[in-house]
C-alpha positions as CSV (number, residue, x, y, z in Angstrom):
1,M,83.1,119.2,83.2
2,R,79.4,119.9,83.1
3,V,80.6,123.6,83.6
4,P,81.3,125.8,81.1
5,N,84.8,127.5,81.5
6,S,85.4,125.8,85.1
7,V,88.6,126.8,87.2
8,V,89.5,124.0,89.1
9,L,91.8,124.1,92.1
10,P,93.0,121.1,93.4
11,V,94.0,120.9,97.1
12,G,96.1,117.9,98.8
13,T,96.0,117.2,102.2
14,H,97.3,116.0,105.0
15,V,101.0,117.1,104.2
16,D,102.0,116.1,107.7
17,C,101.5,112.9,107.3
18,C,104.0,112.7,104.4
19,Q,107.6,113.4,103.7
20,E,108.8,116.6,101.9
21,Q,110.0,114.2,98.7
22,E,106.3,111.9,99.1
23,V,104.8,115.4,98.9
24,A,106.3,116.4,95.7
25,E,106.1,112.8,94.0
26,K,102.3,112.8,95.1
27,T,101.8,116.6,93.6
28,Q,103.3,115.4,90.3
29,D,101.2,111.9,90.1
30,I,97.6,114.0,91.1
31,M,98.3,116.1,88.5
32,A,99.9,113.6,85.8
33,R,96.4,111.9,86.5
34,I,94.3,115.0,86.3
35,T,96.2,115.5,82.6
36,A,95.3,111.6,81.5
37,M,92.2,111.9,82.6
38,L,91.1,115.2,80.8
39,A,92.5,113.4,77.4
40,E,91.0,110.4,78.0
41,R,87.7,112.3,78.2
42,K,88.3,114.0,75.4
43,S,89.4,111.8,73.0
44,N,86.3,109.9,74.1
45,L,83.9,112.2,73.5
46,A,85.7,112.8,70.1
47,H,85.0,109.1,69.5
48,F,81.3,109.4,70.3
49,I,81.1,112.1,68.1
50,A,83.1,110.7,65.1
51,N,80.4,107.7,65.2
52,L,77.3,109.8,65.3
53,E,78.3,111.8,62.7
54,G,79.9,108.5,60.5
55,S,75.8,106.6,61.2
56,E,73.5,105.4,58.7
57,E,70.6,108.1,60.0
58,P,72.6,111.1,62.1
59,K,69.3,112.8,61.6
60,F,67.9,110.1,64.3
61,Y,71.0,111.4,66.8
62,V,70.9,115.2,66.2
63,D,69.9,115.8,70.3
64,Q,72.9,113.8,71.2
65,W,75.5,114.8,69.2
66,E,74.4,118.3,70.7
67,R,74.5,117.2,73.7
68,L,78.0,115.9,73.1
69,K,79.1,118.9,71.4
70,E,78.0,120.8,74.1
71,M,80.1,118.6,76.5
72,E,82.7,119.1,74.2
73,S,83.3,123.2,74.6
74,C,83.3,123.1,78.3
75,M,87.0,123.4,78.9
76,L,88.5,123.3,82.4
77,T,91.3,125.0,83.2
78,I,93.5,123.2,85.6
79,L,95.6,125.2,88.2
80,N,98.8,124.0,89.9
81,L,97.7,122.1,93.3
82,V,98.2,123.5,96.7
83,A,99.5,121.5,99.0
84,V,98.0,121.7,102.7
85,N,98.7,121.0,106.3
86,C,95.5,121.2,107.5
87,T,96.3,121.2,111.7
88,D,98.7,124.1,110.5
89,H,97.6,128.1,110.4
90,G,100.0,129.2,108.7
91,D,98.8,126.2,105.8
92,I,95.4,127.4,105.8
93,K,96.0,131.6,105.2
94,K,98.7,130.6,102.4
95,L,95.4,128.5,100.5
96,E,93.5,131.7,101.6
97,A,95.9,133.7,99.7
98,T,96.6,131.2,96.9
99,I,92.5,131.4,96.0
100,L,92.4,135.3,96.0
101,K,95.2,135.5,93.9
102,H,93.3,133.3,91.4
103,V,89.7,134.8,91.3
104,Q,91.3,138.1,90.9
105,K,92.7,137.5,87.6
106,E,90.6,138.8,84.9
107,D,91.8,136.0,82.8
108,L,90.9,133.4,84.7
109,F,87.1,135.0,86.1
110,P,86.3,137.5,83.2
111,E,83.9,139.1,85.5
112,V,85.3,139.6,88.5
113,V,85.3,143.5,87.5
114,R,81.2,143.4,87.1
115,V,80.2,145.9,89.7
116,L,77.3,145.0,92.2
117,P,74.0,147.0,92.6
118,P,74.1,148.4,96.0
119,V,71.6,146.2,97.6
120,Y,73.6,143.4,97.2
121,R,75.5,144.9,99.3
122,Q,73.4,146.2,101.7
123,V,71.5,143.2,101.9
124,E,74.8,140.9,102.5
125,A,75.3,143.2,105.5
126,A,72.0,142.9,107.0
127,I,71.7,138.8,106.7
128,V,75.3,138.8,108.2
129,D,73.8,141.1,111.5
130,I,71.1,139.1,111.5
131,A,73.0,135.8,111.7
132,R,75.3,137.1,114.8
133,G,72.1,138.2,116.2
134,E,70.7,136.5,119.5
135,E,67.5,135.7,117.3
136,A,69.2,133.5,114.5
137,A,69.8,129.5,116.1
138,E,73.2,128.3,116.5
139,H,72.7,126.4,113.7
140,G,72.0,129.2,111.3
141,M,68.5,127.8,109.7
142,M,66.3,129.9,108.4
143,D,63.3,129.7,106.9
144,L,63.5,132.0,103.4
145,Q,60.4,133.5,103.7
146,Y,60.7,134.1,107.8
147,L,64.4,135.8,106.2
148,L,62.6,138.2,103.9
149,S,60.4,139.4,106.4
150,K,63.4,140.3,108.9
151,L,65.6,141.6,106.1
152,S,62.3,144.1,105.0
153,Q,61.7,145.4,108.3
154,R,64.9,147.4,107.9
155,E,64.2,150.5,106.7
156,H,66.4,150.8,103.1
157,L,65.4,147.3,102.7
158,A,61.5,148.0,102.5
159,G,61.4,147.3,98.5
160,L,62.9,143.9,98.6
161,G,61.0,141.5,96.9
162,R,61.2,137.8,96.8
163,H,62.9,137.1,92.9
164,L,65.1,140.1,94.0
165,L,66.4,138.6,97.6
166,Q,66.6,134.8,95.7
167,D,69.0,136.8,93.0
168,I,71.1,137.8,96.1
169,L,71.1,134.5,97.5
170,R,72.4,132.5,94.5
171,Y,75.2,135.0,94.5
172,L,75.7,134.7,98.4
173,H,75.9,131.2,98.0
174,R,78.5,131.6,95.5
175,I,80.4,133.6,97.5
176,G,79.9,131.3,100.8
177,L,78.4,133.5,102.7
178,I,75.2,131.5,102.8
179,V,74.1,127.8,102.0
180,W,70.9,127.6,100.0
181,Y,70.0,124.6,98.2
182,E,67.6,126.1,95.8
183,E,67.6,122.8,93.1
184,I,67.0,120.6,96.5
185,K,63.1,120.7,97.2
186,H,62.4,119.4,100.5
187,L,65.7,122.5,101.2
188,E,64.7,125.3,98.9
189,G,62.8,127.3,101.7
190,T,65.8,127.0,103.9
191,V,68.5,129.4,104.1
192,F,71.6,128.1,106.1
193,L,73.3,131.5,107.4
194,Q,76.1,129.4,109.4
195,P,78.0,127.1,106.8
196,T,80.8,126.3,109.1
197,F,77.7,124.6,111.2
198,L,77.0,122.3,108.2
199,I,80.8,121.2,107.5
200,T,80.6,120.4,111.5
201,M,77.8,118.3,111.4
202,F,79.3,116.5,107.8
203,K,82.7,115.8,109.7
204,L,80.8,114.3,112.1
205,L,78.8,112.1,109.5
206,V,81.2,111.6,106.8
207,R,84.7,110.8,107.8
208,H,87.8,108.7,107.3
209,H,87.6,105.1,108.7
210,L,84.0,105.8,109.7
211,V,83.0,102.5,109.2
212,Q,85.5,100.9,111.1
213,Q,84.9,103.5,114.3
214,L,81.2,102.5,114.2
215,E,82.3,98.4,113.9
216,S,84.3,99.1,117.4
217,I,81.6,99.7,119.0
218,S,80.0,97.3,121.3
C-alpha cells in the first residue's frame, strides 16, 4: 500500500485441503475482504485529509497532509486470486504461467519493454556461473566486495565498479535471481546467490503449528 502503482496477485494455497465448492467460496470471500479493506483505507485517508484541511491552523499540518495525499495516490491493482495446490507440480506451473502472463502486460507494467544495458545480462550470467561453481558454498552467501572482485576478474567485466554492481544487484533482487538486503545494515555487505537456501531455512523457522510442535518435544 506504500508503493506507487503496485500490482498484487493474491495466491491461495492448500487447495488440496478443500472441496471444490469451498475453493470457490473462499476465493470469493478473500477478494471481497480485499475490496472492503481498500475501500476502508480510501475512506479513512479521505477523512484524515478532510480533518487536516478543516483545522483552524492547516499550515501547521502541511507535512502530515502531504504524506496522506501521497498515500492516497498510491493506487493498488488487485489481480484475480490464483488458488493452487503446492504439492501439485502442475499447479505450480499454472501459477508461474499466470505470473508471466501478467508481467508481460504493458498496461500493468509500462517498463516491461525497457531495454537493459548489455552489462546487466553479462553480470547476471557471470553470477549464475559463480553460484553454480565449486567455489561457491551451498548456502550461496557471498561478501559483496568479494563478489565484485570475482566479477572483475572476467575480461569483459574488468571495469565493473561497485556503484554499477549495486544497481545491477537491485535489478537481480527484484527479478528474484539473488537476494540482497541492502536496507539492513548488518546484511548490506552480503549477497545471497541461492535464494532457495533462504526459503528452505525460513520453512524450518516459520511454519504452521510450530509452537505446538516445539511444546510436544520433551
